[in-house]
N, C-alpha and C positions, 0 to 999 in steps of 0.2 A: 776346127774353128767353126765351120758351118753347122756341125752337129751341136756345138754348145749354144749357138744362136737359136737353133730350133728348140732346144730345151727351155731356154729363157723365154722365148716367145710363147711356148706352151704354158709355162708358169704364169705369164702375164695374162693369158686368156683365162686361166683358172681363177686368178685373183680378181678379175673384173667381170666375169660372167659365170653363171651357174645355171645349168639347164637352159641355156640360151637367154638368161635374164641378167640384167645390169646390176652391178654392185653400186649402191648409192650411199654416200656419206651422210650420216645423220648429224654427227658432231665430231670435231677434232679440236680438243682444247686442253689447256693446262690449268689446273686449279691449285691454289695453296690452301692446305687444310691445317688450321691452327691446332695447338696442343689440346688434347681431350675434346676435340670437335668432331662433328658429324656433318656430312654434306649429302644431299639427295638431288639427283637429276631425274626429271620426268620427261618421257617421250612416248608418243603414240606409234603403234605398229598395226599393219593390216593383217588380216587372217592369211596364213600361209607364208608370211615373211620369215626369212631366216635372219636372225640378229647375229652380227659378228662383233664381238666385244674384245678390245685390247686395252691393257692397262700397264703402266710402268711408273715406278717411283724414281724420279729424276736423279736422286742421290744414292740410289741402291739401298734404301732403307726399307724396313718392313712396315707395312700398314696392317693394323690389327684385323680388319675385316673388309672384304669387298663382297657385296651381295646384289643379285638381280632378282627383283620381286615383280611378279605379275599382280597388278593392283586388284584387290587391296592388300592381300596378305599371302599370296601363293608364291613361296620362294622357289625360283627356278635354278638358281646357282648361288654358291657362296664359297669363299676361300678365305682362310685365316693366315695371318702373319705372312703375307705375300709381298713380294717385291715386283713381280711381273706376271701378267697374264696375256697370252698371245692367242688371238683369233678364236676365242670361245664362241661356239655357235649354239644358238637356241632357236628352236622352231616355234613360231607363234600360232597357237591353236585357234584363237579367235581374236578379232580386232579389239584392241584395248590399250591401256596405259601400262608402261613398265617403269619401275623405279630402280635407279642405279644408285646404290647406297655405299658410302665410303665412311669408315669409322677410324679415327686416330685416337688411340689411348695413350700415346706418348706425350710427355711434357712439351717436347719440341715439335715444330711444325713439319709437315710433309708436303712435297711438291709432286703432284700427280698428273701424269700425261694420260689422257683418256681419248680413245677413239671408238666411236660406235658407228657401224654400218648396217645396212639392210639389203637383202636380196628379195625383191618382190616375187610372189608366186607366179604372176604373169604380168604382161605389159600394162594391163589396165590399172595396176596399182603403182606404176612407176612414179606418178605424181602425188602419191598419198602424202598428206600433210602430217608430219610427225610432231608439229608444235602442239603442246598441251595447254588448254585453257581451264580455268577454274569456274565451275558453276555452283551457284548457291541453290541448295535443295532443302526440302523439308520432309521430315519423317514423322508421322503421327502414330503414337501408341496410346493405349487406353489404360487408365488406372481403374480397375473394377473393385468396388467395395460395397459393403452392406451397412446400413445404419437404421436406427429407429426413427420413425417419422410419425408425427401426431396426425391421426386420421379422424379424430373426433374428441368429444368431451362428455364425461358422465357427471351429472349433477345430482347430489344427494343433499337432503336437509336433515340437520341434526338438532334435536331439542336439548338446550343447555340451560343451566341456572347460574346466575351471578349475583353477588351481593351488591346492592345499590344503596346509596345514601338517600334517605327519604325525608329527614328532618334534622335541623340543627337548632339548638337552644343555647342561649347565654344566660347565666344566673350568677348572682352575687352571694358570697358566703363570707360573713365577717367572722374571721377565726380568732380575733383578739380584740377585746375592748376592756382595758384594765387600767387602774390608777396605780402608779408606782411612787412611793415616797422616797425622795432623794434629799438627804440631810445637808446642812450647811457645812462650810469649811471648818468652822470652829466647834462643831459638835464633837465632844470628847468620846462619846460612846459609839458613834457610827461614822462611816466614811461618807464623803460627799459624791461618791460615784457608785454605780452598780450596773449589772447586766440583766437583760430580759431575754429568755430563750423563746425563739419562734420556730414552730414546726409546721411546715407547709404540708397539707394533705397529699396523700399519694394519688396518682392518676388511676383510673379504673378502666380496664380494657376487657371486653368480652366479645362474643361472636357477633352480636347484633347491637352493641352499644359501646361507645367509648366516651369517657368523661375525663377531661384533662384541664389543668390550670393553664391558661394562656397569658395571664398577667395578674399583678396584684398592686395594691396601692396602700399607702399609710398616712395617718394623721398623728402628729405628736404635738400636744398642747399643754399649757401650764395654767392651772387655777381657774377661777371663775370667768375671767375674760375669754379664755380659750373655749370654755363650755358654751358661753353665749354665742360666740362666732360659729361654733359647730351647729348649734340649734338653728341658727339663721340659714346655714347651708342646707340643712335637711329640708327646711321648708321650700327652699328655692329649687332644689334638684329632686326630681322623682321620675320614674320610668325612663331610664337612660336609653337612648337609641344608639346602636352601633351598626352602621350600614343598614341592611335590610332587616336586622334583628333588633328587638326591643328587650331590654333587661327589665322585666316587670318588677316593680318595687325597688329598682336600683337606686342607691343613694349617691351622695357626693363622691365617695371613694370609687364606686363603680364607674361613674363618669370620668374620673381622673384615670382609672386603670385602662379604659378602652379609648381614651383620647376624645371623648365627646364633650368633656368639660376641661377647660384649661386653667381657670382661675376660681378660687374660693374666697369667701369673706374671711378676713384675717383680723385679729385683735391688734390694737395699736399701743396698748399699755399693758403692764403687768411684768411679773418675773419671767425670765427666760430659762431655757435649758439647752445644753449642747448635747448632740447625739451622734453616734457612729453606728453604721451597719457593719457587723463583723462576720466574716465568712464561716468560722468554725470555732470549736471549743478551745483549741490551742491558742488562737489569737485572742479569744475572750479572756483567757487567763493572763495573757500578756497585758491586756488593757487593765485588768484588775491589779496587776503588779506595777502599774505605771511605767511600763516598758513599751518600746516601739512595736506596733501591731499592724496587720493588714486590715483594710476596710474597703467596701464597695459603694458607700454613700455616706454623707455626713451633712450636718447643718446645725443651726442655732437660732432660737427665737422663742417668742411667747407661744407661737404655733408654727407648724411647718407641715408640708405634705409633699408627696412624690409617688412615683410608680416604678415598677421593674417588670420587664418582660423576658429577661434573660435567665434569671435564677427562679425556676418555678417548682423545684422539688428539693426536699431535704430540710436540714436544720441550720439556722443561723442565729446570731445574737445581736441585740441592740444595746450599745453602751450609752448610759445616761450620766451627765455630769452637771452638778450645781455649783456655780462659781460665786454664790452669795456667801458673804462671810458669816452672817448670823441667822438668816432665815431659810428654813427648809422649804421644799416645794413638793407639790403633788403633780406628777406628769401623767397625762392620760395618753395611752398608746392604743391606737386603733389600726387594725390591718384587715383588709377585705381582699379576697381572691375572686377572680372571675373564672367560672367553669364554662368550658365549651363542651356541650353534650351532643354527640352525633348518634342518630338512630338509623339502623340499616334493615333492609328486608331482602329476602330472596326474590329475584325477578326471573321469570321464564322468558327465554328468547330463542329464536330459530337461527341457526347458523347455516349458511349455504356453503357447501364444499364442492368445488369444481375440480375433477380429476381428469387429466389428459389421458387419452387412449392411444397407444402406440402400436405400430406394425413395422416389421422389418421389410425394407425395400432395397432393391439393387440399384446402384448408381455406377455410371461410367464417365469419368472425366478425361477428355483428350489431353495428351501431353505432346506438344509439338516441339520437335528438335530441329534446329536449323544448323546446317553444316555445308561445307564446301567439298566438292569432289573434282578430281582432274578428269577431263574428257579430251578425246582426240579431235584434231582439227578436221579430219576426214578429207 
């Protein structure tokens, strides 16, 4: 009996001292680890410490992995599919933090009993604080790269030529001035309506000159009364001005075409004529066949005038109609176009060209990474 007591006493001494040093509890706890969960415990140890680690699953179930890591990533011990670990001893080579990692890959939870002890290398480390705190630290790295940088500019002067407008002229061209006989309704030999073809001159475009029709105006009048009114208008209107330009010798229709004249003298008595401006040959034939046709202007009177700035090229027709039962009429048709003539010349000029000059230079941008690290309480 005394011998057994001596053995037990010796075991007690071995469990509580090593090389004359005290066994100190770091933690003795039970944790519940959920299904597919991981738990980490952090503790600090002094240089020369001996870590004594024990683990047991309370329900005798396997835990996928138990690992002891010297921070940050030096694995000192690991065991897989274990139910129990007894008094695993690890020597601490330098003061630092150790991670005790427990992984459960099962769906159901695990109850883990954990005991961690330390045996200091000497008495001066008996009161070593194993509590771990987290410190915020920063780490600076540098992103080095090369890019082109403007270091100056080169200026050159280039002689060039461009075409410039030097003069614009407006002129009138009366392209039609003719009398058309339109017979009465009761004339057995001829119809009381007819068409007149109008062909607008083509625009002229060359390298240094362009000539184009910008507008045209018309006068349609009947008999002596109309001729007298026209003569009065010619005396009244001469040298029509359009903006900064003067149409030298421009008559009444030039004034109407450019908008410088808005009213003309008109006869108050006499026979009248109805007229239609017809866009093309097909519609002119419909007019002559007394069928429905398209038109872009119309009127009726002893005399009438108007202008058009939209249709400046091509061929169109004027339909004339006399609604007098017995008397034929002579309708005078006048059409004047307004030419705009532009003159160009080559002009010399100097163009300044500024070209940036580049050099490759090295750059280094700091990249600051902020992170937390576990440290011992000392």
